[in-house]
C-alpha positions, 0 to 999 in steps of 0.5 A: 364498532358503534360510532358515537354521534355527538349531539348537534347543537344549533345556535341561531343568531338573529341579526338586525338585517334579518329583522329588516328583511322579515319586516320588508317581506311583511310590508310587501305582502300587506302593501304590495296589492296597493302599489300604483305601478304594479297595478298600472303595469298589470292593467297595461299588460292585460289591455295590451294583450287584448289589443294585440290579439285584435290587431293580429290579422294586420301583423302589427302589435299595439305598440307598433300601431301607436308608433305608426299613428303618432309618427303619421300625425307629426311626420316628419318627426324626430326620434327624440320628439316621438319618444317624448310623445309616446312616453317611451325611453329612446333606447326602447323606441329605437329598438321598436323603430328598427323592427318596423323599419325592417318591415318597410313601414317607416323610413328613418333618415338624417334630420336637419341636424346630422345628430337628428334622426327623422321618422316618416311612414312609407306607402306600405306603412300608411297602407298597413296602418289604414288596414289596422285601424278597423281592428284597433277600433274593434278593440277600442269599442270592446273596451269602452262597451265593457268598461262603460262610456262614463268610466272610460272617459273618467279613466282617460282623464285620470291616466293623463293626470297620472302621466303628468304627475309622474313626469314632474317627479 
């Protein structure tokens, strides 16, 4: 016995939602490369990888180096103030602080107000930071030499302006 197959008829329904999705995808394709945030994040990841590689012998990542350096210049500094200065979400900063506290590089204690937490570097933290500075300087010199002193100075000013604009939003 031969089975008869019915002709399948497909009916497509085009909805406004589908049109919207297609339009959004086209927009992303055409404008995505111009996204300020995406480009800044891509540049930040590339530069972070370079600095992390140069800091590798010290056991520090550039984010940890930055936290230690900022804390040293302001110590004792509250977690809230450190988050403001490093433009870091408090939750992210607290997670990073726990890691470097576990390494014995900082001490986090109760501040003047019981709700306040203050950060200070330990002797080990000061020594580690001092040993890391030449590695950081090497990364910094590499970037400035390859990018160009004049362009680098301009970039530093523009990045500060971008931070100011974004924080006012």
